C-alpha atoms as one frame of an Amber mdcrd trajectory, in Angstrom:
protein
  43.045 -40.690 113.753  42.811 -43.776 111.518  44.303 -46.746 113.395  43.114
 -49.634 111.237  46.290 -49.597 109.136  48.188 -50.578 112.316  45.738 -53.337
 113.301  48.261 -56.186 113.065  50.791 -54.223 115.088  48.198 -53.436 117.767
  47.331 -57.146 118.022  50.850 -57.613 119.356  50.106 -57.297 123.070  53.286
 -55.469 124.193  52.238 -52.607 121.871  48.439 -52.735 121.739  46.266 -49.705
 121.066  47.815 -47.647 123.867  51.314 -48.246 122.554  50.228 -47.362 119.038
  48.767 -44.071 120.217  52.073 -43.326 121.941  53.984 -43.981 118.732  51.798
 -41.538 116.845  52.815 -38.803 119.294  56.543 -39.571 119.363  59.527 -38.165
 117.469  62.542 -40.098 116.187  65.722 -38.760 114.575  67.759 -41.014 112.276
  71.355 -39.959 111.596  72.484 -41.395 108.266  70.286 -42.591 105.415  72.470
 -45.392 104.099  71.935 -49.128 104.477  71.024 -49.058 108.174  69.160 -45.757
 108.094  66.898 -46.735 105.204  65.890 -49.949 106.966  65.182 -48.113 110.225
  63.237 -45.322 108.499  61.147 -47.815 106.553  60.154 -49.681 109.737  59.457
 -46.579 111.844  57.347 -44.901 109.183  55.340 -48.068 108.562  54.925 -48.478
 112.334  53.375 -45.017 112.631  55.979 -43.044 114.566  54.478 -39.563 114.322
  57.536 -37.507 113.353  60.668 -38.953 111.750  63.607 -36.646 110.996  66.176
 -38.104 108.592  69.646 -36.527 108.400  72.277 -37.293 105.748  74.916 -35.432
 103.742  75.263 -37.696 100.672  73.718 -38.343  97.250  72.321 -41.632  95.969
  74.889 -43.606  93.954  74.419 -46.742  91.871  76.610 -48.756  94.268  74.139
 -47.955  97.084  71.284 -49.902  95.501  72.609 -53.332  96.483  71.679 -52.658
 100.112  70.021 -49.228 100.602  66.431 -50.314 100.317  64.568 -47.028  99.749
  66.425 -46.031  96.577  66.266 -46.994  92.888  68.164 -46.381  89.637  66.208
 -43.218  88.919  67.345 -41.705  92.228  70.970 -42.497  91.380  70.721 -41.148
  87.828  69.186 -37.918  89.155  71.918 -37.429  91.803  69.204 -37.001  94.426
  70.212 -36.334  98.031  69.505 -39.482  99.991  67.091 -37.800 102.385  65.026
 -36.359  99.512  64.791 -39.710  97.728  63.914 -41.375 101.039  61.256 -38.791
 101.878  59.560 -39.313  98.500  59.423 -43.073  98.971  58.396 -42.961 102.619
  55.687 -40.385 101.946  54.010 -42.864  99.603  54.154 -45.537 102.297  52.548
 -43.573 105.139  51.153 -40.091 104.601  50.130 -39.891 108.282  53.744 -39.580
 109.405  55.644 -36.287 109.320  58.864 -37.086 107.477  61.443 -34.316 107.760
  64.490 -34.538 105.486  67.609 -32.634 106.539  70.460 -32.393 104.034  73.356
 -31.856 106.422  76.605 -33.175 107.760  76.008 -33.735 111.478  78.821 -31.938
 113.304  79.541 -30.100 116.530  78.031 -26.889 115.155  74.586 -28.334 114.422
  74.236 -31.613 116.334  72.436 -30.241 119.388  70.024 -28.206 117.278  69.235
 -31.077 114.905  68.727 -33.693 117.623  67.114 -31.614 120.377  63.493 -32.378
 121.197  63.448 -35.944 119.902  62.458 -38.980 121.938  65.096 -41.288 120.458
  68.124 -41.017 118.175  68.969 -43.912 115.866  72.445 -44.431 114.435  72.606
 -45.066 110.692  76.127 -43.684 110.317  79.267 -45.191 108.838  81.957 -43.633
 111.017  83.192 -43.483 114.585  83.468 -39.714 115.206  79.779 -39.172 114.460
  78.819 -41.891 116.929  80.895 -40.249 119.660  79.215 -36.958 118.786  75.752
 -38.576 119.033  76.779 -40.044 122.377  77.736 -36.614 123.734  74.471 -35.067
 122.514  72.511 -37.962 123.987  74.114 -37.481 127.400  73.897 -33.691 127.366
  70.238 -33.592 126.319  69.096 -36.786 128.061  67.928 -38.556 124.888  68.264
 -42.352 124.486  69.995 -43.599 121.369  70.320 -46.855 119.479  73.708 -47.822
 118.039  74.160 -50.069 115.024  77.029 -51.007 112.737  77.444 -53.453 109.858
  80.311 -54.326 107.540  81.210 -57.415 105.539  78.946 -60.161 106.972  79.120
 -58.844 110.544  77.000 -56.464 112.556  76.278 -55.277 116.084  73.773 -53.140
 117.945  73.140 -51.777 121.450  70.980 -49.257 123.311  72.328 -46.380 125.394
  70.055 -44.583 127.866  71.515 -41.625 129.785  71.572 -42.251 133.527  70.565
 -45.922 133.188  73.129 -47.701 131.031  76.817 -47.358 130.285  77.396 -44.958
 127.411  78.988 -45.688 124.056  82.315 -44.284 125.225  82.330 -46.617 128.228
  82.283 -49.583 125.861  84.439 -48.053 123.101  86.790 -45.629 124.884  89.194
 -45.114 121.977  88.490 -44.060 118.398  89.989 -46.458 115.862  92.671 -44.790
 113.796  93.446 -45.905 110.300  92.493 -49.580 110.296  88.708 -49.472 110.579
  87.020 -51.732 108.018  84.373 -50.053 105.870  81.889 -51.149 103.216  84.133
 -49.530 100.613  87.189 -51.572 101.614  85.839 -55.015 102.611  82.292 -54.891
 101.223  79.007 -55.663 102.925  76.141 -58.113 102.501  72.678 -56.577 102.320
  71.094 -59.141 104.686  73.307 -58.058 107.598  72.298 -54.410 107.163  68.643
 -55.486 107.027  69.060 -57.509 110.214  70.908 -54.856 112.212  68.635 -52.058
 110.991  65.582 -54.108 111.947  66.950 -54.726 115.427  67.645 -51.006 115.779
  64.057 -50.244 114.771  62.695 -52.707 117.339  64.750 -51.131 120.110  63.614
 -47.664 119.057  59.972 -48.790 119.210  60.542 -50.174 122.713  61.967 -46.850
 123.854  59.117 -44.896 122.271  56.405 -46.891 124.082  58.362 -46.955 127.369
  59.110 -50.677 127.198  62.360 -52.153 128.497  65.084 -52.219 125.801  67.637
 -54.965 125.301  70.458 -54.655 127.900  72.937 -56.524 125.691  75.450 -55.659
 123.028  74.510 -58.095 120.259  76.924 -59.238 117.556  76.250 -61.422 114.517
  78.125 -62.915 111.593  75.579 -64.215 109.095  78.105 -65.824 106.753  79.919
 -67.862 109.385  76.795 -68.466 111.481  77.999 -67.013 114.753  76.514 -64.671
 117.307  77.606 -63.203 120.621  75.451 -61.619 123.299  77.196 -59.502 125.940
  75.394 -58.110 128.981  76.844 -54.606 129.204  74.489 -53.272 131.881  77.325
 -53.235 134.430  79.909 -51.950 131.969  80.042 -48.309 133.029  83.559 -46.944
 133.246  83.809 -45.167 136.633  86.173 -42.652 135.015  84.302 -42.206 131.747
  84.881 -38.610 130.619  81.448 -38.474 128.963  78.783 -40.033 131.204  80.624
 -39.767 134.543  82.566 -36.501 134.283  80.255 -34.826 131.726  83.138 -33.715
 129.551  81.523 -33.598 126.130  84.735 -33.441 124.152  83.109 -34.121 120.794
  80.973 -31.001 121.285  83.960 -28.930 122.416  85.785 -27.112 119.634  88.921
 -26.761 121.780  89.176 -30.482 122.565  92.224 -32.410 121.417  89.814 -35.050
 120.072  88.531 -32.704 117.390  89.741 -32.948 113.817  90.443 -29.813 111.817
  89.575 -29.428 108.147  91.307 -26.869 105.939  90.677 -25.911 102.318  94.009
 -25.378 100.544  93.535 -22.353  98.328  93.559 -22.918  94.592  94.360 -26.605
  94.819  90.972 -28.393  95.119  92.425 -30.064  98.193  91.151 -30.550 101.728
  93.561 -31.223 104.587  92.244 -33.370 107.444  94.373 -32.957 110.538  93.589
 -34.635 113.879  94.592 -32.493 116.833  95.399 -35.458 119.041  98.474 -37.468
 118.147  97.875 -40.262 115.669 100.281 -42.615 114.008  99.299 -44.231 110.735
 100.868 -47.591 109.932 101.125 -46.855 106.243 101.917 -50.379 105.059  98.882
 -51.808 106.843  96.631 -49.118 105.383  98.080 -49.703 101.919  97.373 -53.435
 102.165  93.783 -52.779 103.242  93.128 -50.224 100.491  94.904 -52.050  97.673
  91.731 -53.716  96.387  89.800 -50.429  96.408  92.133 -48.420  94.170  95.716
 -47.671  93.223  98.243 -47.357  96.064 101.804 -45.996  96.000 103.841 -46.041
  99.205 107.240 -44.748 100.284 108.806 -44.359 103.743 107.087 -41.011 104.231
 103.584 -41.233 102.805 100.931 -43.316 101.070  99.076 -42.176  97.948  95.703
 -43.843  97.315  93.474 -43.178  94.300  90.013 -44.769  94.508  89.148 -43.293
  91.091  90.655 -41.054  88.421  89.413 -37.862  90.067  90.413 -38.357  93.729
  93.761 -38.946  95.415  94.181 -39.334  99.171  97.636 -38.803 100.649  98.254
 -40.266 104.123 101.124 -39.123 106.331 102.531 -40.997 109.322 101.316 -38.353
 111.784  97.650 -38.975 110.851  97.314 -36.035 108.481  95.453 -36.687 105.216
  95.256 -34.588 102.040  92.304 -35.268  99.762  93.011 -33.967  96.253  90.145
 -33.422  93.831  87.621 -31.892  96.244  87.024 -28.382  97.494  84.060 -29.113
  99.779  84.741 -30.211 103.361  81.606 -32.351 103.551  82.654 -34.258 100.429
  86.148 -34.731 101.879  84.697 -36.107 105.116  82.593 -38.518 103.087  85.663
 -39.905 101.296  87.537 -40.161 104.595  84.682 -42.089 106.203  84.357 -44.410
 103.196  87.952 -45.553 103.300  89.054 -44.991 106.887  85.881 -45.671 108.894
  86.275 -42.471 110.854
């Protein structure tokens, strides 16, 4: 096995030749190939992680290029799936690494199968439900995972190791409903996604060579020059349903935390209906979405049109109709873009 390409990395004593040989044998799964995922994939492939699986449901769009570092205008013009465009670029960077693209929406039906057998899972997602799903899979299968999030000029990251650290649900027990900021509503600066993705990659490398990961939840704001480091090592919730009681509700189809998706026949409309009780504050959502498209509100519902083809109708009980789509995966993508979950 040719190691000279990693010579500068092996000169770093915490990795060395032994650590490099470990990396070549290890497997990493990256969920999401957007701004964070492309940064992580780039670092892990260049570092020589032997097998990198990349999972994403979306296509490359022109608006991605400001921050999603593996893609170019040709990828966007060709409507390439993100994982295919990423695989092509990464394969030219390091042909020694097995890069496995999976065009899929990670959900309760496929999550265990797609993530089983990997040494670490890295979060490159843009929504809360998928992170809770990753957390359940991590706990059930005993796989460490690295969390990262970035929006506007802010970002955060943390490491979760089953049996050793608190889990994601200990720190974030409740899913945000309706007011989560997203890149499509408040924007995002590319440097913060580079920074958070790079930190995620470092923590993944530590896990893969059996080094001690960062015990802190780290937060940064690169525009206002602030950072916060929180030691969360003692933050386990003694009543956590996930890591304490092993109730993997995001893998359980009957759970009240699941969201149902229904195709309305003949209408090119998907209905998204949370089973647990939600209450949308329509005026607050309208204010947040007003700069991203046209909004019309009355006492009963909010209509939001991000473009001429799509209309999203929000009801007070948390139900959402997405007009202009007939594919559930596409509907989930729109929901995540504008609602963060």
